[in-house]
C-alpha positions in Angstrom: -62.3 27.4 -119.7 -60.6 30.3 -121.4 -57.3 29.7 -123.1 -56.2 33.4 -123.1 -57.1 36.4 -121.0 -56.2 40.1 -121.6 -55.7 42.2 -118.5 -57.0 45.8 -119.1 -55.0 47.3 -116.2 -51.6 47.8 -114.8 -49.5 47.6 -111.6 -50.0 45.0 -108.9 -53.6 44.0 -109.9 -52.4 43.2 -113.4 -49.6 41.1 -111.9 -52.2 39.5 -109.5 -54.4 38.4 -112.5 -51.3 37.1 -114.4 -50.4 34.9 -111.5 -53.9 33.4 -111.3 -53.9 32.8 -115.0 -50.5 31.0 -114.8 -51.7 28.7 -112.0 -54.8 27.9 -114.0 -52.9 27.2 -117.2 -54.3 30.2 -119.0 -52.2 32.4 -121.3 -52.1 36.1 -120.3 -51.9 39.3 -122.3 -50.7 42.5 -120.6 -51.6 45.8 -122.2 -49.4 48.8 -121.3 -48.7 52.4 -121.9 -45.3 53.6 -123.1 -44.6 54.6 -119.4 -45.1 51.0 -118.3 -43.0 49.3 -120.9 -40.6 48.0 -118.2 -43.3 47.0 -115.7 -43.3 43.7 -114.0 -46.7 42.8 -115.6 -45.2 43.2 -119.0 -42.2 41.1 -118.0 -44.2 38.2 -116.6 -47.2 38.1 -119.0 -47.1 35.6 -121.9 -47.7 38.5 -124.3 -47.8 42.3 -124.1 -49.2 45.0 -126.3 -48.5 48.8 -126.1 -51.9 50.6 -126.3 -50.8 54.3 -126.1 -48.8 57.1 -124.5 -48.5 57.6 -120.7 -51.8 59.5 -120.2 -54.5 57.1 -118.9 -57.1 58.5 -121.2 -54.9 57.6 -124.2 -54.0 54.1 -122.9 -55.7 52.4 -120.0 -59.0 54.2 -120.7 -58.6 53.8 -124.5 -61.4 51.3 -125.2 -60.7 50.9 -129.0 -57.0 50.2 -128.3 -57.8 47.6 -125.7 -60.4 45.8 -127.9 -58.0 45.8 -130.8 -55.2 44.3 -128.6 -57.6 41.6 -127.5 -58.5 40.8 -131.1 -54.9 40.7 -132.5 -53.7 38.5 -129.6 -56.6 36.1 -129.8 -57.8 36.7 -126.3 -61.2 35.3 -125.3 -61.9 37.3 -122.2 -60.9 40.6 -120.6 -60.2 41.1 -116.9 -60.6 44.8 -116.0 -59.0 44.6 -112.5 -60.0 47.6 -110.3 -60.1 51.3 -111.2 -59.8 52.5 -114.8 -62.6 50.8 -116.8 -63.6 48.2 -114.3 -66.9 49.8 -113.4 -67.6 51.3 -116.9 -70.9 50.0 -118.1 -70.2 51.0 -121.7 -66.8 49.1 -121.7 -68.5 46.0 -120.4 -71.1 46.1 -123.1 -68.6 46.7 -125.8 -66.4 43.8 -124.7 -69.4 41.5 -125.0 -70.5 43.0 -128.3 -67.1 42.4 -129.8 -67.2 38.7 -128.9 -65.2 38.7 -125.8 -66.2 37.7 -122.2 -66.1 40.5 -119.6 -64.8 39.1 -116.4 -67.1 41.0 -114.2 -70.8 41.6 -113.6 -73.6 42.2 -116.1 -73.4 45.7 -117.6 -76.8 46.6 -116.2 -75.6 45.9 -112.6 -72.5 48.1 -113.2 -74.8 50.8 -114.4 -77.4 50.6 -111.6 -74.8 50.4 -108.8 -72.6 53.1 -110.4 -75.3 55.7 -109.8 -75.5 56.1 -106.0 -79.0 57.4 -105.9 -80.3 54.5 -108.1 -78.2 52.0 -106.1 -79.7 53.2 -102.9 -83.3 52.9 -104.3 -82.5 49.4 -105.7 -81.1 47.9 -102.5 -83.9 49.5 -100.4 -86.4 47.6 -102.5 -84.4 44.4 -101.9 -84.4 44.8 -98.2 -81.1 46.5 -97.2 -81.1 49.2 -94.5 -79.9 52.6 -95.7 -78.9 55.9 -94.2 -81.8 58.3 -94.0 -81.5 60.6 -97.0 -83.1 62.7 -99.8 -85.6 61.0 -102.0 -83.4 60.9 -105.1 -81.2 63.7 -106.5 -81.3 67.2 -105.0 -81.6 69.7 -107.8 -81.7 73.0 -105.9 -80.4 74.7 -102.7 -84.0 75.1 -101.4 -84.8 71.5 -101.9 -81.7 70.5 -100.0 -82.4 72.8 -97.2 -85.9 71.5 -96.8 -84.4 68.0 -96.3 -81.8 69.3 -93.8 -84.4 71.1 -91.8 -86.5 67.9 -91.5 -83.6 65.5 -90.9 -81.4 67.9 -88.8 -77.7 68.7 -89.2 -75.1 67.4 -89.8 -75.7 66.0 -93.3 -73.4 64.9 -96.0 -73.8 65.9 -99.7 -72.6 63.1 -102.1 -72.0 62.9 -105.8 -74.4 60.4 -107.4 -71.7 59.1 -109.7 -68.9 59.5 -107.3 -66.4 57.7 -105.2 -63.2 58.1 -103.3 -64.4 61.2 -101.4 -64.7 63.4 -104.5 -67.9 65.5 -104.6 -68.5 64.8 -100.9 -69.1 67.6 -98.4 -70.2 67.5 -94.7 -72.5 70.4 -93.7 -73.0 71.2 -90.1 -75.2 74.3 -90.2 -77.7 75.9 -92.5 -75.5 78.9 -93.3 -72.8 76.5 -94.8 -75.2 74.7 -97.1 -75.4 76.8 -100.2 -71.6 77.1 -100.6 -71.0 73.3 -99.8 -73.8 72.3 -102.2 -72.2 74.3 -105.1 -68.8 73.0 -104.3 -70.0 69.4 -104.2 -71.7 69.8 -107.6 -68.7 71.4 -109.1 -66.4 68.7 -107.9 -68.8 66.0 -109.1 -68.9 67.6 -112.6 -65.1 67.9 -112.8 -64.4 64.4 -111.6 -67.3 62.3 -113.0 -68.8 64.4 -115.7 -72.1 64.5 -113.7 -73.1 67.1 -111.2 -76.0 65.2 -109.7 -75.8 65.1 -105.9 -77.9 63.7 -103.1 -78.0 64.2 -99.3 -77.8 61.8 -96.4 -77.8 62.2 -92.6 -74.2 62.3 -91.5 -73.1 59.7 -89.0 -70.6 61.0 -86.4 -68.8 57.8 -85.3 -69.4 55.0 -87.8 -67.2 52.1 -88.8 -66.8 51.1 -92.5 -67.8 47.5 -92.9 -68.0 45.8 -96.3 -69.2 42.4 -97.3 -67.4 40.4 -100.0 -70.0 38.7 -102.2 -70.0 36.4 -105.2 -72.6 35.3 -107.6 -72.7 33.0 -110.7 -74.7 32.5 -113.8 -76.7 29.7 -112.2 -78.5 31.8 -109.6 -76.1 31.1 -106.7 -75.0 33.8 -104.4 -72.8 33.8 -101.3 -70.8 36.1 -99.0 -67.3 35.5 -97.7 -67.4 37.5 -94.5 -66.7 41.1 -93.9 -63.7 43.5 -94.0 -63.3 46.5 -91.7 -61.9 49.5 -93.6 -62.3 52.2 -91.0 -58.7 53.6 -91.1 -59.2 56.2 -93.8 -57.9 59.6 -94.9 -60.2 61.8 -97.0 -62.4 58.7 -97.6 -59.4 56.7 -99.0 -58.8 53.4 -97.2 -55.3 52.9 -95.7 -55.8 49.8 -93.6 -58.2 46.9 -94.0 -58.7 43.9 -91.8 -60.9 40.8 -91.5 -62.8 39.9 -89.5 -63.9 43.3 -88.0 -62.8 43.6 -84.4 -66.1 45.1 -83.4 -68.8 42.8 -84.9 -70.4 39.9 -83.0 -70.9 36.5 -84.6 -74.6 37.3 -84.7 -74.1 40.7 -86.5 -71.6 39.1 -88.9 -74.1 36.4 -89.9 -77.0 38.9 -90.1 -75.4 41.3 -92.5 -73.6 38.7 -94.5 -76.8 36.7 -95.1 -78.6 39.9 -96.0 -76.0 40.8 -98.6 -76.0 37.3 -100.1 -79.8 37.4 -100.4 -79.7 40.7 -102.2 -77.2 39.6 -104.9 -79.3 36.4 -105.5 -82.4 38.5 -106.0 -80.4 40.8 -108.4 -79.0 37.8 -110.3 -75.6 39.3 -109.8 -72.6 37.5 -111.5 -69.0 37.7 -110.3 -67.2 39.4 -107.5 -68.5 42.5 -105.7 -68.6 44.3 -102.4 -71.5 45.8 -100.6 -70.3 48.5 -98.3 -72.0 49.7 -95.1 -71.6 52.3 -92.4 -72.0 50.6 -88.9 -72.8 52.6 -85.8 -74.3 51.5 -82.5 -75.2 48.1 -83.7 -76.9 49.2 -86.9 -75.8 48.8 -90.5 -76.5 51.3 -93.3 -75.9 50.6 -97.0 -73.4 53.0 -98.5 -72.5 51.7 -101.9 -71.8 48.6 -104.0 -68.6 48.1 -105.9 -69.1 45.9 -108.9 -65.5 44.6 -109.2 -62.7 43.0 -107.3 -61.5 45.3 -104.4 -58.0 46.4 -103.7 -58.3 44.7 -100.3 -59.4 41.3 -101.6 -56.2 39.6 -100.3 -57.5 40.1 -96.7 -60.5 37.9 -97.5 -58.3 35.4 -99.4 -56.1 35.0 -96.3 -58.9 34.1 -93.9 -60.8 31.9 -96.4 -57.9 30.3 -98.4 -59.9 31.1 -101.6 -58.3 32.6 -104.7 -60.9 35.2 -105.5 -59.4 36.1 -108.9 -59.5 32.4 -110.0 -63.1 32.3 -108.8 -63.9 35.4 -110.9 -62.4 33.7 -114.0 -64.3 30.4 -113.4 -67.7 32.2 -112.9 -67.1 34.3 -116.0 -66.5 31.1 -118.0 -69.9 29.9 -116.9 -68.9 27.5 -114.2 -71.0 27.4 -111.0 -69.5 28.7 -107.8 -67.1 26.2 -106.3 -68.2 27.6 -102.9 -71.3 27.5 -100.7 -72.2 28.6 -97.3 -71.3 25.2 -95.8 -67.7 25.0 -97.2 -66.6 28.6 -96.5 -64.7 28.6 -93.2 -63.2 31.9 -91.8 -59.9 31.1 -90.1 -57.8 33.5 -88.0 -57.3 37.2 -88.8 -55.7 39.2 -91.6 -54.7 42.9 -92.0 -53.6 44.8 -95.1 -51.9 48.1 -95.4 -51.7 50.1 -98.7 -48.2 51.5 -99.4 -48.3 54.6 -101.4 -45.4 56.5 -103.1 -46.3 59.7 -101.1 -44.7 61.9 -98.5 -45.9 60.4 -95.2 -46.4 63.9 -93.8 -47.8 66.0 -96.7 -49.2 63.1 -98.8 -47.7 64.7 -101.9 -47.0 62.1 -104.6 -43.4 60.9 -104.8 -42.7 59.3 -108.1 -39.2 58.4 -109.2 -36.7 55.6 -109.3 -36.5 52.9 -106.6 -32.8 52.6 -105.7 -33.1 49.9 -103.1 -36.0 47.4 -102.5 -36.4 44.6 -100.1 -39.8 42.8 -99.5 -40.7 41.5 -96.1 -41.1 37.8 -95.5 -41.6 35.1 -93.0 -44.6 33.2 -91.7 -48.0 34.8 -92.5 -46.5 37.7 -94.6 -47.7 38.5 -98.2 -46.5 41.4 -100.3 -48.6 42.2 -103.4 -46.7 44.6 -105.5 -45.2 45.2 -109.0 -42.2 47.2 -107.9 -38.6 46.1 -108.0 -35.1 47.6 -107.5 -34.3 50.0 -110.3 -38.0 50.4 -111.2 -39.1 54.0 -112.0 -42.6 54.8 -110.6 -44.3 56.9 -113.2 -46.1 60.1 -112.2 -49.2 59.5 -114.3 -51.2 57.0 -112.2 -52.4 56.2 -108.7 -49.7 56.4 -106.1 -50.3 53.0 -104.6 -47.2 50.8 -105.2 -47.9 47.8 -103.0 -50.0 46.1 -100.4 -48.5 44.4 -97.3 -50.8 41.7 -95.9 -50.3 39.7 -92.8 -52.3 36.8 -91.4 -52.3 34.9 -88.1 -54.4 33.0 -85.6 -55.8 36.2 -84.1 -55.6 40.0 -84.3 -52.9 40.4 -81.6 -50.6 38.1 -83.6 -51.4 40.1 -86.8 -50.5 43.4 -85.1 -47.1 42.1 -84.0 -46.5 40.5 -87.4 -47.3 43.7 -89.2 -45.0 45.8 -87.1 -42.2 43.4 -87.8 -43.0 43.3 -91.6 -43.1 47.1 -91.9 -39.7 47.3 -90.2 -38.3 44.8 -92.7 -39.6 46.5 -95.8 -37.1 48.7 -97.7 -38.2 51.1 -100.5 -35.5 53.7 -101.1 -35.3 56.4 -103.7 -38.8 57.6 -103.2 -40.9 58.6 -100.2 -43.6 56.1 -99.0 -46.3 56.0 -96.4 -44.6 53.2 -94.5 -43.6 55.6 -91.6 -47.3 56.5 -91.2 -48.3 52.9 -91.0 -45.6 52.2 -88.4 -47.1 55.0 -86.3 -50.7 53.7 -86.8 -49.8 50.3 -85.5 -48.3 51.8 -82.3 -51.5 53.8 -81.3 -53.5 52.5 -78.4 -56.9 53.3 -80.1 -56.0 51.2 -83.1 -54.5 48.4 -81.0 -57.7 48.2 -78.9 -60.0 48.5 -82.0 -61.7 51.5 -80.6 -61.7 53.8 -83.6 -64.0 54.9 -86.4 -63.6 56.3 -89.9 -62.7 59.8 -88.6 -60.0 58.6 -86.2 -57.0 58.9 -88.4 -57.7 62.4 -89.7 -58.4 63.7 -86.2 -55.1 62.2 -84.9 -52.7 63.0 -87.7 -51.6 66.2 -86.0 -50.3 64.2 -83.1 -47.6 62.6 -85.2 
């Protein structure tokens, strides 16, 4: 087992990894920008190293600085968390080439799943169902229109190297296509340095269902159930829960078994998530995230399994401590993402937290790196915490979440807590009768 791990990240995920290391008797090293010198991760890690100025490109994306920090502190492995360099194939290779262990999948799997066109082709060959789409990248307006005429509108144009809704455009008629195609390519180039796009048939009322998977270096592969992430705004998840309120036991077993079979065939190592759109009883592969997810606590709450600890064990070469027989899904769990944003305009709201009180009580978990007096920097993602509740069923979770939201105090900055309070009062959400478009269609009613 490793004696020391460097965490190449910040915020709540850095703190989450530090906690897992502490429980496993592993020393932790927190890297940080000058803007994060007073962060909770820096305070709680065994060691910390400043790797650059506030800008992410000069600090958390600064590969030479991170590798140097690992070398000077004597770290044996590097945990990338999520975001930043977590799905950067070059970073994973460089970590290994410099004698450290990358706590994540093989670089070739990061690379193949990072390109959405290649990922779709790969999983199709391995047996996963996919949304009908173009045969690879679409390189011209005429080629795209030819597909649209054959498949029928609406369609969705997607960036091959994309994520988070960037470089993604829904087209409902032929006269919109040329402009949307150019816009999608421009956004893809600006955000990912790659203007390659592809096209898929657009599903009108799908759910977003994802399967948590795990593989090890001994050829084992499992799934740990699904998460329903259908409450979204601009393709960004706001609420996640497990199990999904709409899947039957038969559907759950079918898609979970299929996902586990695929990662065994791939020889995948570590944690990952295979994401699907689900509509009218059918699943369609969307993408695979080759890292731990923001919403991993939801799965932890219904399985009782520390996914970060399992990541570390698998990276160290140990076989999975889990198998299909000893994974038991118990009860229900729901997570909300709390962002430092105006709940009406969604404009970022960085600044100093003047008052802070975390919720508590039975079945309540608050994953965050904020504290009273902490100044939220303006340079990074606006998510400042995750509130997770668990209970014996969904009804209990809904009541517990309402209570926990009401208990949470974050003053000095604006947050999305009022939006979440509203969501958990809406009949469509309470009944489970919603899809990925529900929130955006109903925001005007607030």
